[in-house]
MIMI-832968 format. One record per residue (C-alpha): residue number from 1; x, y, z. Coordinates in nm, 3 decimals, m for minus. Example, Ala and Ser with C-alpha at 12.3 -4.5 7.8 and 13.67 -1.06 7.14 Angstrom:
2
  pos     east    north       up
    1    1.230   m0.450    0.780
    2    1.367   m0.106    0.714
This chain:
516
  pos     east    north       up
    1    0.597   m0.062    2.274
    2    0.278   m0.318    2.186
    3   m0.052   m0.294    2.303
    4   m0.175   m0.628    2.457
    5   m0.451   m0.821    2.279
    6   m0.708   m1.035    2.438
    7   m0.652   m1.398    2.497
    8   m0.841   m1.635    2.186
    9   m0.999   m1.957    2.254
   10   m1.256   m2.215    2.137
   11   m1.533   m2.351    2.340
   12   m1.772   m2.623    2.288
   13   m2.021   m2.571    2.585
   14   m2.395   m2.484    2.501
   15   m2.380   m2.073    2.495
   16   m2.605   m2.023    2.673
   17   m2.418   m2.206    2.994
   18   m2.095   m2.006    2.952
   19   m1.967   m1.883    3.240
   20   m1.849   m1.536    3.080
   21   m1.901   m1.183    3.120
   22   m2.131   m1.094    2.788
   23   m2.230   m1.385    2.545
   24   m2.275   m1.262    2.168
   25   m2.532   m1.342    1.934
   26   m2.586   m1.229    1.570
   27   m2.924   m1.051    1.431
   28   m3.056   m1.044    1.088
   29   m3.289   m0.780    0.931
   30   m3.575   m0.866    0.806
   31   m3.862   m0.771    0.566
   32   m4.195   m0.935    0.520
   33   m4.396   m0.910    0.203
   34   m4.575   m0.613    0.336
   35   m4.230   m0.425    0.400
   36   m4.250   m0.393    0.763
   37   m3.934   m0.456    0.897
   38   m3.842   m0.743    1.183
   39   m3.551   m0.950    1.330
   40   m3.407   m1.282    1.290
   41   m3.173   m1.456    1.506
   42   m2.874   m1.588    1.316
   43   m2.751   m1.963    1.392
   44   m2.543   m1.995    1.708
   45   m2.833   m1.847    1.941
   46   m3.073   m2.135    1.931
   47   m2.997   m2.204    2.302
   48   m3.023   m1.890    2.408
   49   m3.332   m1.812    2.208
   50   m3.495   m2.156    2.414
   51   m3.379   m1.994    2.776
   52   m3.577   m1.679    2.663
   53   m3.892   m1.866    2.592
   54   m3.895   m1.666    2.255
   55   m3.922   m1.284    2.373
   56   m3.550   m1.253    2.273
   57   m3.647   m1.124    1.907
   58   m3.953   m0.895    2.010
   59   m3.733   m0.748    2.348
   60   m3.430   m0.683    2.091
   61   m3.694   m0.490    1.888
   62   m3.834   m0.284    2.158
   63   m3.449   m0.158    2.270
   64   m3.399   m0.072    1.889
   65   m3.256   m0.364    1.750
   66   m3.311   m0.350    1.368
   67   m3.016   m0.637    1.248
   68   m2.837   m0.318    1.049
   69   m2.441   m0.472    0.996
   70   m2.275   m0.339    1.268
   71   m2.507   m0.244    1.514
   72   m2.479   m0.371    1.873
   73   m2.800   m0.405    2.103
   74   m2.699   m0.540    2.474
   75   m3.003   m0.646    2.707
   76   m2.914   m0.754    3.073
   77   m3.052   m1.123    3.107
   78   m3.088   m1.108    3.455
   79   m3.028   m1.487    3.501
   80   m3.212   m1.630    3.215
   81   m2.832   m1.738    3.103
   82   m2.493   m1.821    3.260
   83   m2.377   m1.464    3.103
   84   m2.501   m1.181    3.252
   85   m2.527   m1.002    2.939
   86   m2.650   m1.103    2.580
   87   m2.497   m0.843    2.320
   88   m2.706   m0.854    1.961
   89   m2.453   m0.783    1.640
   90   m2.615   m0.695    1.335
   91   m2.533   m0.902    1.027
   92   m2.781   m0.718    0.804
   93   m2.991   m0.903    0.543
   94   m3.041   m1.336    0.595
   95   m2.797   m1.425    0.381
   96   m2.835   m1.674    0.113
   97   m2.588   m1.916    0.204
   98   m2.518   m2.070    0.487
   99   m2.359   m1.790    0.675
  100   m2.258   m1.446    0.597
  101   m1.932   m1.326    0.386
  102   m1.637   m1.346    0.596
  103   m1.579   m0.947    0.557
  104   m1.944   m0.898    0.751
  105   m1.834   m1.162    1.066
  106   m1.510   m0.980    1.098
  107   m1.651   m0.634    1.105
  108   m1.938   m0.734    1.362
  109   m1.748   m0.887    1.585
  110   m1.506   m0.596    1.562
  111   m1.848   m0.383    1.655
  112   m1.936   m0.599    1.892
  113   m1.598   m0.668    2.094
  114   m1.567   m0.262    2.089
  115   m1.902   m0.195    2.217
  116   m1.872   m0.477    2.549
  117   m1.531   m0.282    2.683
  118   m1.523   m0.339    3.014
  119   m1.619   m0.706    3.035
  120   m1.348   m0.899    3.110
  121   m1.471   m1.242    2.907
  122   m1.674   m1.231    2.637
  123   m1.778   m1.533    2.401
  124   m1.900   m1.487    2.040
  125   m2.163   m1.759    1.954
  126   m2.186   m1.622    1.543
  127   m2.287   m1.814    1.257
  128   m2.016   m2.036    1.116
  129   m2.094   m2.301    0.815
  130   m2.002   m2.632    0.842
  131   m1.883   m2.657    0.457
  132   m1.516   m2.580    0.293
  133   m1.614   m2.215    0.390
  134   m1.579   m2.302    0.762
  135   m1.190   m2.193    0.821
  136   m1.243   m1.800    0.620
  137   m1.533   m1.734    0.865
  138   m1.417   m1.904    1.187
  139   m1.085   m1.718    1.078
  140   m1.253   m1.346    1.039
  141   m1.431   m1.352    1.355
  142   m1.140   m1.469    1.530
  143   m0.971   m1.147    1.383
  144   m1.254   m0.924    1.369
  145   m1.293   m0.992    1.787
  146   m0.901   m0.899    1.838
  147   m0.886   m0.586    1.597
  148   m1.167   m0.413    1.760
  149   m1.043   m0.478    2.064
  150   m0.725   m0.275    1.990
  151   m0.678    0.042    2.171
  152   m0.348    0.269    2.187
  153   m0.246    0.323    2.520
  154   m0.146    0.702    2.466
  155   m0.020    0.979    2.669
  156   m0.222    1.110    2.879
  157   m0.143    1.195    3.239
  158   m0.449    1.143    3.389
  159   m0.703    0.899    3.358
  160   m1.020    0.922    3.147
  161   m1.343    0.925    3.316
  162   m1.551    0.656    3.138
  163   m1.322    0.512    2.958
  164   m1.309    0.125    3.015
  165   m1.059   m0.096    2.991
  166   m1.079   m0.352    2.667
  167   m1.204   m0.721    2.659
  168   m0.965   m0.928    2.799
  169   m1.040   m1.301    2.666
  170   m1.225   m1.434    2.367
  171   m1.392   m1.744    2.330
  172   m1.533   m1.838    1.970
  173   m1.813   m2.123    1.998
  174   m1.739   m2.399    1.767
  175   m1.944   m2.734    1.667
  176   m1.591   m2.930    1.822
  177   m1.322   m2.696    1.997
  178   m1.023   m2.998    1.985
  179   m1.074   m2.977    1.605
  180   m0.709   m2.943    1.494
  181   m0.811   m2.732    1.198
  182   m1.004   m2.446    1.414
  183   m0.746   m2.463    1.631
  184   m0.442   m2.378    1.342
  185   m0.690   m2.099    1.290
  186   m0.718   m1.948    1.595
  187   m0.331   m1.945    1.632
  188   m0.305   m1.800    1.296
  189   m0.533   m1.500    1.388
  190   m0.369   m1.446    1.716
  191   m0.037   m1.407    1.496
  192   m0.223   m1.167    1.244
  193   m0.350   m0.937    1.508
  194   m0.025   m0.888    1.678
  195    0.141   m0.850    1.381
  196   m0.130   m0.565    1.281
  197   m0.181   m0.419    1.652
  198    0.193   m0.374    1.612
  199    0.154   m0.184    1.303
  200   m0.085    0.072    1.479
  201    0.072    0.159    1.755
  202    0.419    0.259    1.542
  203    0.186    0.442    1.298
  204   m0.023    0.572    1.649
  205    0.337    0.697    1.829
  206    0.400    1.051    1.792
  207    0.718    1.155    1.531
  208    0.945    1.310    1.786
  209    0.947    0.942    1.930
  210    0.996    0.736    1.653
  211    1.238    0.936    1.459
  212    1.461    0.748    1.216
  213    1.695    0.583    1.428
  214    1.441    0.534    1.691
  215    1.251    0.336    1.468
  216    1.528    0.108    1.313
  217    1.656    0.061    1.668
  218    1.293   m0.078    1.733
  219    1.270   m0.267    1.379
  220    1.589   m0.430    1.447
  221    1.493   m0.548    1.818
  222    1.205   m0.656    1.774
  223    1.289   m0.855    1.444
  224    1.607   m1.006    1.656
  225    1.371   m1.125    1.922
  226    1.140   m1.318    1.604
  227    1.497   m1.522    1.525
  228    1.478   m1.308    1.202
  229    1.801   m1.209    1.028
  230    1.907   m0.823    1.022
  231    2.103   m0.586    0.874
  232    2.098   m0.215    0.973
  233    2.269    0.065    0.731
  234    2.365    0.373    0.866
  235    2.406    0.717    0.719
  236    2.788    0.620    0.641
  237    2.700    0.295    0.485
  238    2.401    0.397    0.302
  239    2.641    0.681    0.153
  240    2.938    0.418    0.093
  241    2.648    0.204   m0.093
  242    2.491    0.488   m0.335
  243    2.145    0.513   m0.203
  244    2.161    0.844   m0.335
  245    1.758    0.884   m0.308
  246    1.690    0.791    0.091
  247    2.022    1.032    0.135
  248    1.830    1.321   m0.038
  249    1.545    1.276    0.156
  250    1.696    1.221    0.541
  251    1.923    1.538    0.419
  252    1.727    1.818    0.621
  253    1.662    1.599    0.976
  254    1.898    1.585    1.238
  255    1.799    1.281    1.260
  256    1.980    1.079    1.012
  257    1.839    0.795    0.771
  258    1.845    0.475    0.799
  259    1.738    0.102    0.570
  260    1.678   m0.193    0.762
  261    1.737   m0.536    0.581
  262    1.510   m0.841    0.769
  263    1.562   m1.199    0.604
  264    1.340   m1.503    0.665
  265    1.459   m1.805    0.502
  266    1.289   m2.137    0.591
  267    1.482   m2.483    0.543
  268    1.282   m2.551    0.211
  269    1.170   m2.281   m0.082
  270    1.149   m2.268   m0.409
  271    1.047   m1.889   m0.430
  272    1.194   m1.551   m0.291
  273    0.979   m1.251   m0.227
  274    1.083   m0.904   m0.146
  275    0.879   m0.672    0.040
  276    0.955   m0.263    0.082
  277    0.782   m0.076    0.262
  278    0.796    0.359    0.304
  279    0.944    0.497    0.660
  280    0.898    0.832    0.604
  281    0.867    0.895    1.001
  282    0.727    1.243    0.919
  283    0.691    1.438    0.614
  284    0.667    1.829    0.643
  285    0.668    1.820    0.194
  286    1.038    1.997    0.265
  287    1.082    2.322    0.077
  288    0.759    2.238   m0.146
  289    0.602    2.206    0.248
  290    0.280    2.117    0.317
  291   m0.056    2.333    0.414
  292   m0.049    2.289    0.789
  293   m0.380    2.120    0.786
  294   m0.408    1.826    0.875
  295   m0.021    1.800    0.881
  296    0.003    1.607    1.194
  297   m0.153    1.280    1.059
  298    0.181    1.298    0.848
  299    0.358    1.121    1.141
  300    0.176    0.826    0.947
  301    0.415    0.830    0.633
  302    0.573    0.559    0.761
  303    0.298    0.310    0.751
  304    0.409    0.096    0.481
  305    0.735    0.101    0.668
  306    0.561   m0.042    0.979
  307    0.289   m0.301    0.795
  308    0.632   m0.457    0.630
  309    0.841   m0.495    0.933
  310    0.507   m0.633    1.108
  311    0.453   m0.846    0.819
  312    0.781   m0.995    0.855
  313    0.741   m1.078    1.227
  314    0.394   m1.307    1.176
  315    0.633   m1.484    0.881
  316    0.888   m1.560    1.147
  317    0.579   m1.691    1.330
  318    0.353   m1.887    1.116
  319    0.706   m1.992    0.910
  320    0.574   m2.021    0.530
  321    0.757   m2.213    0.281
  322    0.860   m1.939    0.070
  323    1.178   m1.692    0.152
  324    1.097   m1.380    0.257
  325    1.337   m1.033    0.288
  326    1.195   m0.668    0.371
  327    1.370   m0.321    0.270
  328    1.304   m0.013    0.488
  329    1.410    0.283    0.394
  330    1.377    0.546    0.659
  331    1.429    0.914    0.674
  332    1.225    1.241    0.774
  333    1.150    1.472    0.551
  334    1.189    1.839    0.675
  335    1.289    2.210    0.560
  336    1.634    2.298    0.691
  337    1.990    2.458    0.526
  338    2.069    2.103    0.422
  339    1.777    1.987    0.281
  340    1.697    1.874   m0.083
  341    1.589    2.126   m0.290
  342    1.363    2.142   m0.649
  343    1.590    2.131   m0.904
  344    1.850    1.895   m0.739
  345    1.982    1.590   m0.952
  346    2.008    1.304   m0.698
  347    2.218    0.944   m0.801
  348    1.998    0.658   m0.703
  349    2.113    0.341   m0.600
  350    2.065    0.147   m0.933
  351    2.276    0.473   m1.110
  352    1.976    0.642   m1.276
  353    1.980    1.017   m1.213
  354    1.698    1.229   m1.106
  355    1.588    1.555   m1.139
  356    1.401    1.672   m0.850
  357    1.086    1.871   m0.915
  358    0.931    1.850   m0.587
  359    1.045    1.798   m0.265
  360    0.712    1.662   m0.127
  361    0.748    1.388   m0.382
  362    0.983    1.206   m0.132
  363    0.833    0.826   m0.087
  364    0.925    0.752   m0.452
  365    1.314    0.883   m0.407
  366    1.365    0.645   m0.089
  367    1.167    0.384   m0.210
  368    1.335    0.385   m0.580
  369    1.708    0.259   m0.350
  370    1.545   m0.006   m0.153
  371    1.376   m0.173   m0.425
  372    1.591   m0.121   m0.653
  373    1.862   m0.285   m0.399
  374    1.575   m0.570   m0.372
  375    1.625   m0.659   m0.752
  376    2.010   m0.704   m0.682
  377    1.962   m0.918   m0.425
  378    1.704   m1.130   m0.588
  379    1.380   m1.181   m0.600
  380    1.114   m1.409   m0.804
  381    0.839   m1.111   m0.653
  382    0.893   m0.738   m0.502
  383    0.570   m0.630   m0.322
  384    0.586   m0.230   m0.241
  385    0.337   m0.060   m0.018
  386    0.353    0.309    0.104
  387    0.168    0.596    0.188
  388    0.296    0.754   m0.128
  389    0.007    0.978   m0.296
  390   m0.279    1.170   m0.215
  391   m0.399    1.065   m0.569
  392   m0.515    0.737   m0.423
  393   m0.685    0.925   m0.191
  394   m0.886    1.115   m0.433
  395   m0.896    0.863   m0.701
  396   m1.058    0.533   m0.454
  397   m1.143    0.677   m0.119
  398   m1.027    0.590    0.237
  399   m1.089    0.216    0.177
  400   m0.951    0.098   m0.105
  401   m0.616    0.061   m0.167
  402   m0.466    0.145   m0.576
  403   m0.200   m0.092   m0.667
  404    0.000   m0.057   m0.980
  405    0.277   m0.308   m1.137
  406    0.280   m0.612   m1.342
  407   m0.079   m0.675   m1.447
  408   m0.102   m1.092   m1.348
  409    0.053   m0.993   m1.000
  410   m0.174   m0.705   m0.934
  411   m0.448   m0.904   m0.995
  412   m0.322   m1.137   m0.759
  413   m0.289   m0.882   m0.508
  414   m0.635   m0.757   m0.529
  415   m0.805   m1.119   m0.474
  416   m0.572   m1.123   m0.202
  417   m0.707   m0.797   m0.044
  418   m1.043   m0.927   m0.098
  419   m1.003   m1.237    0.053
  420   m0.925   m1.081    0.397
  421   m1.095   m0.740    0.379
  422   m0.829   m0.502    0.254
  423   m1.007   m0.414   m0.101
  424   m0.752   m0.272   m0.343
  425   m0.795   m0.180   m0.749
  426   m0.558   m0.224   m0.987
  427   m0.468    0.079   m1.202
  428   m0.269    0.128   m1.486
  429    0.095    0.258   m1.624
  430   m0.003    0.448   m1.887
  431    0.325    0.582   m2.151
  432    0.187    0.899   m2.185
  433    0.258    0.909   m1.806
  434    0.643    0.861   m1.822
  435    0.645    1.012   m2.133
  436    0.603    1.369   m1.935
  437    0.863    1.236   m1.677
  438    1.161    1.266   m1.929
  439    1.405    1.540   m1.774
  440    1.612    1.797   m1.974
  441    1.913    1.762   m1.734
  442    1.842    1.356   m1.553
  443    1.763    1.036   m1.659
  444    1.408    1.087   m1.523
  445    1.213    1.359   m1.317
  446    1.032    1.294   m1.027
  447    0.667    1.389   m1.109
  448    0.538    1.489   m1.449
  449    0.500    1.868   m1.393
  450    0.295    1.910   m1.733
  451    0.000    1.710   m1.579
  452    0.101    1.842   m1.208
  453   m0.159    1.641   m0.995
  454   m0.335    1.497   m1.295
  455   m0.330    1.117   m1.264
  456   m0.079    1.174   m0.906
  457   m0.073    0.822   m0.828
  458   m0.034    0.671   m1.164
  459    0.305    0.917   m1.144
  460    0.414    0.749   m0.837
  461    0.352    0.375   m0.994
  462    0.536    0.467   m1.329
  463    0.827    0.595   m1.148
  464    0.876    0.307   m0.909
  465    0.881    0.140   m1.226
  466    1.218    0.231   m1.274
  467    1.368    0.097   m1.053
  468    1.209   m0.272   m1.092
  469    1.461   m0.514   m1.278
  470    1.257   m0.618   m1.636
  471    1.255   m0.987   m1.520
  472    1.078   m0.926   m1.119
  473    0.682   m0.929   m1.082
  474    0.625   m0.666   m0.895
  475    0.321   m0.472   m0.707
  476    0.297   m0.128   m0.550
  477    0.037   m0.071   m0.333
  478   m0.045    0.277   m0.272
  479   m0.246    0.302    0.073
  480   m0.281    0.645    0.137
  481   m0.641    0.642    0.213
  482   m0.658    0.279    0.382
  483   m0.363    0.304    0.652
  484   m0.484    0.583    0.869
  485   m0.861    0.622    0.957
  486   m0.921    1.009    1.115
  487   m1.332    0.953    1.168
  488   m1.470    0.738    1.444
  489   m1.409    0.354    1.496
  490   m1.589    0.125    1.260
  491   m1.621   m0.252    1.271
  492   m1.257   m0.372    1.336
  493   m1.126   m0.006    1.273
  494   m1.017    0.207    1.574
  495   m0.916    0.550    1.498
  496   m0.566    0.610    1.371
  497   m0.364    0.363    1.221
  498   m0.504    0.079    1.071
  499   m0.260   m0.211    0.986
  500   m0.360   m0.231    0.633
  501   m0.253   m0.410    0.442
  502    0.041   m0.676    0.672
  503   m0.300   m0.927    0.651
  504   m0.263   m0.898    0.240
  505    0.045   m0.946    0.218
  506   m0.011   m1.238    0.437
  507   m0.216   m1.360    0.193
  508    0.007   m1.299   m0.054
  509    0.269   m1.483    0.088
  510    0.074   m1.800    0.146
  511   m0.038   m1.754   m0.206
  512    0.303   m1.756   m0.313
  513    0.365   m2.026   m0.140
  514    0.131   m2.266   m0.197
  515    0.107   m2.201   m0.606
  516    0.427   m2.018   m0.672
């Protein structure tokens, strides 16, 4: 199951002459010396401005346009240009450089393509620099447009009145549509957007339709089709392999746990990257049960697994010069006569014994096993992502992920997130947090009982560190907030799954392939 995304192409024809349903231009907010607001049309709209005999800015202002970021104002052209509609999207104040920052362009193109739902073809004539920043700007415009058009099909039995079909085709106006570098950016944007859309689809799927066996089958089928090597461990293989954490969490469900291992190996490479993603297909909290309010969003507790899997599909298409292996543990955390309990002691894959104090801290249990296996197989870097703690949302909100692990690698993750518009912030792993996780009966307890929820995000990172080999640089990316958007659509985020951090992981893989 995948949601269709628009076709994407480049064009260098005069924007005023493009035979499309809508042409998109950018508009900046402008404040004069007297403090009065005004509008400034962004570069790329020159021929359209000329066609309107200089009246376009004033007309947009009369329609309420202010140039605020992401604001969309539509105007019927009445034959003034070839396209029947011109849509002006706000880009904020006029930039000091040649063009707005890539993330501003990404959000603007997402907002305007979503606002133009119902239009079959849309052309974007937004400001693009002509220097070394051009590839990043073009990639941002293309990605934003494709992601803004995303719509989850849903399960309604009747058509919704007024619900218009998403845009079917997007063209981006550039100086030279035949330029090989620009064409490569468009191809990459399509691959990345497809990976993000698939992640969103899986996150948005109801939990009764994506329990661990079904999720594992879907992942394995998609990976084999992409040409990846696939290994699926069922409950018997997990038991034989000593994956006590995955088994413990999956004990309470009638749908048994799984772990899927996906591998991409290029003809030549120097570095090996391991990706690990949390795949809790639904989280009740087990016997440490969650409050009923909002529990329905726990269908998104497998967002890390969805992101890692979709990243591997993109890797298969983009073929970077680095070996990448993904480890995707899957379980359903339920309360039943067979569920694991507070007070249990669980033997993990690496032999460490864990005292369970809170069955709702289940993600770290399945991740510990997967991370231990990744280190056993051998890797030069380990990147793990998960909707691990509510503490991430408390500390950093719904947009910024927390990243913990090896300091240098965490800074690289932060830089990659900033580049693609998925911000992350490095957090510490204090020794006092670890000391409070000493257990009287086992090697470590799941949580720091003395701290309760204080430093909750840090407790998760400290625990996961126990399952990483000493010589492996690693980063844990907590996406509890950014992986799921429960509010109204904004920028290129639609309601529901966001696809975070697929683009960060791909940027990191590119960085490692280039720099080691």
